[in-house]
C-alpha distance (Angstrom), angle and dihedral (degrees) to the residues before:
residue distance angle dihedral
M1 . . .
S2 3.82 . .
V3 3.79 125.6 .
N4 3.79 117.2 -144.1
L5 3.80 126.5 -157.4
R6 3.78 119.8 -143.6
V7 3.78 144.4 151.3
A8 3.80 111.8 -80.1
F9 3.80 119.4 -106.0
P10 3.82 124.8 -145.6
S11 3.80 87.4 -108.1
D12 3.84 89.2 62.5
A13 3.82 93.9 63.4
S14 3.81 95.5 95.3
A15 3.81 93.1 47.9
I16 3.82 91.3 48.5
H17 3.80 90.6 48.5
A18 3.80 90.9 50.7
L19 3.83 91.7 50.0
I20 3.80 92.7 51.1
A21 3.80 94.9 42.3
G22 3.81 91.8 49.2
N23 3.80 93.1 52.9
L24 3.80 103.9 38.6
E25 3.79 96.5 115.7
V26 3.79 101.9 34.2
G27 3.81 93.2 43.1
H28 3.81 96.1 38.9
L29 3.79 87.0 -128.1
L30 3.76 126.2 165.9
P31 3.80 112.1 -116.6
R32 3.79 116.0 -105.3
S33 3.76 124.9 -161.9
L34 3.78 119.7 -133.5
D35 3.80 89.7 -118.2
D36 3.81 90.8 53.2
I37 3.80 91.2 51.2
K38 3.78 91.4 48.2
E39 3.80 90.2 50.3
H40 3.82 92.3 52.7
I41 3.80 99.7 32.0
S42 3.82 91.8 121.4
R43 3.82 88.9 65.5
F44 3.82 94.4 54.6
F45 3.78 128.6 93.8
V46 3.77 122.9 -166.3
A47 3.78 139.6 -162.9
E48 3.79 112.5 -133.7
Q49 3.78 129.3 -161.5
N50 3.79 122.2 -178.8
G51 3.79 89.9 -17.0
D52 3.82 93.9 -51.8
V53 3.81 125.4 113.9
V54 3.81 104.7 -123.1
A55 3.82 100.7 168.3
C56 3.77 140.3 14.3
A57 3.79 143.5 -175.0
E58 3.78 136.0 177.6
L59 3.81 128.4 -137.2
A60 3.81 100.0 -148.8
R61 3.80 122.4 -169.6
L62 3.81 114.7 -129.0
S63 3.80 97.2 168.0
P64 3.82 138.0 -18.6
T65 3.83 88.9 -80.3
V66 3.82 104.8 28.3
A67 3.81 129.4 66.5
E68 3.79 130.3 176.7
V69 3.80 135.1 -142.7
R70 3.81 106.4 -127.9
S71 3.79 136.7 175.7
L72 3.80 94.1 11.7
V73 3.80 107.4 175.0
V74 3.81 136.4 152.6
T75 3.77 122.6 -163.7
E76 3.81 110.5 -101.2
S77 3.80 97.7 -115.3
L78 3.82 92.3 57.9
R79 3.80 100.8 44.4
G80 3.79 116.9 124.9
K81 3.80 93.1 37.2
K82 3.84 95.6 100.4
I83 3.81 93.2 -110.3
G84 3.80 91.1 129.3
S85 3.80 90.2 47.9
R86 3.78 90.7 51.4
L87 3.80 90.6 50.4
V88 3.80 92.5 51.0
A89 3.82 91.2 46.9
H90 3.80 88.4 50.5
L91 3.81 91.2 50.2
A92 3.81 89.8 49.5
A93 3.80 91.6 52.5
T94 3.80 91.2 46.0
G95 3.80 91.2 47.9
T96 3.79 91.9 50.3
A97 3.81 91.2 50.5
A98 3.82 89.5 49.0
G99 3.80 91.3 55.3
Y100 3.80 101.0 -104.5
S101 3.80 115.5 146.0
T102 3.82 97.4 -165.5
L103 3.79 133.5 42.0
S104 3.80 113.7 -164.4
A105 3.77 138.5 -177.6
F106 3.80 138.0 -178.8
T107 3.78 113.2 -143.3
H108 3.80 143.6 160.6
D109 3.82 90.2 -139.9
P110 3.82 110.8 43.9
S111 3.81 95.2 173.9
H112 3.82 92.6 87.1
F113 3.79 90.6 54.8
V114 3.81 94.5 41.4
R115 3.80 89.0 57.2
L116 3.81 86.9 58.4
G117 3.80 93.3 53.8
F118 3.82 100.0 -92.5
T119 3.81 119.8 140.9
I120 3.81 126.5 -139.2
V121 3.81 108.9 -120.5
P122 3.82 136.4 176.1
H123 3.79 113.7 -88.1
I124 3.80 90.6 -118.1
W125 3.80 88.5 65.2
M126 3.81 87.5 68.9
P127 3.84 102.1 58.1
E128 3.80 91.1 155.8
K129 3.81 90.9 62.5
I130 3.81 92.6 43.9
A131 3.80 92.3 51.7
H132 3.81 93.9 42.5
D133 3.81 101.3 45.3
C134 3.81 117.7 -11.0
T135 3.79 102.1 68.5
S136 3.80 91.0 59.8
C137 3.82 94.1 45.7
S138 3.81 119.7 105.8
L139 3.83 88.5 -134.7
F140 3.80 94.8 53.7
R141 3.84 108.9 146.2
R142 3.84 88.6 7.7
C143 3.79 96.6 66.4
G144 3.79 117.0 147.0
Q145 3.78 94.0 -162.1
Y146 3.78 128.9 103.5
A147 3.78 119.7 -128.1
V148 3.81 113.4 -135.3
R149 3.76 130.8 178.1
L150 3.77 140.4 -174.0
M151 3.79 120.5 -155.1
L152 3.79 107.1 -135.1
R153 3.77 121.8 -141.5
Q154 3.78 129.9 173.0
G155 3.77 109.1 -90.6
L156 3.81 94.2 15.8
G157 3.78 130.5 84.7
A158 3.75 145.0 141.9
V159 3.79 113.6 -35.0
P160 3.83 113.2 -144.9
D161 3.82 94.7 -157.5
R162 3.79 98.4 42.3
A163 3.81 112.4 136.3
A164 3.78 120.9 -123.7
A165 3.77 137.0 -167.3
M166 3.78 129.1 -138.8
V167 3.81 116.2 -138.2
H168 3.81 119.1 -176.3
G169 3.80 89.4 -17.8
R170 3.81 94.2 -52.6
G171 3.76 127.6 107.5
V172 3.78 115.6 -112.4
A173 3.77 123.5 -168.3
P174 3.79 116.0 -121.1
R175 3.78 118.4 -106.7
R176 3.78 110.4 -74.2
L177 3.77 115.6 -133.6
N178 3.78 94.6 -143.5
I179 3.81 99.2 113.3
E180 3.78 117.2 87.2
R181 3.77 112.8 -124.2
L182 3.80 119.6 -127.1
H183 3.79 110.6 -104.7
L184 3.81 117.6 -157.2
T185 3.78 114.5 -150.4
P186 3.80 116.2 -158.3
V187 3.81 115.1 -123.1
T188 3.79 110.4 -113.7
D189 3.79 101.2 169.0
K190 3.85 111.8 87.9
K191 3.81 93.2 -147.2
E192 3.83 91.6 51.7
E193 3.80 89.7 48.5
E194 3.81 91.9 51.9
E195 3.83 90.7 48.7
R196 3.81 91.0 49.5
E197 3.81 91.7 50.1
A198 3.81 90.3 48.4
V199 3.79 90.4 54.2
L200 3.81 91.9 48.7
A201 3.83 93.5 46.3
């Protein structure tokens, strides 16, 4: 039984609303009204199985360069099958194509995002999110969520099978091999060697 990812249609709004509403507590999701979902339906992506919407996620614009993963939820019977990871990877690719340089998320369980290459950062590193949503939240300055972000670059995105480490109970992204190592080239020319020795003398 395959699961297909696609852009959400207006007709999916009720199914998306039901998914979010049914997982508010267990998924630590923010409630979304049906009207709100309908208004932003073009920003949603869904996973479909046998004609049913079984997962959803929204790529929400916070600024011209920053987007956020919102309302990520997978139906309970299909959790653990990397559907959520595929959705996030799809949002990362879509965000990169749209010109965003950062994909962010706020979550109570950062390990899922860390496995995809996200990094846990201080909340103040995400001023776009704070200005857009946090200052009006009743839990502002008392938030129990972790802020995570993924720097988007053309040709790179979230990696569903990326390994992660847990340090002191918190997810830590594996070392990224994006820094060129210093290569030492032995001196073979006698004149260059003499000049080098003169400098060191």
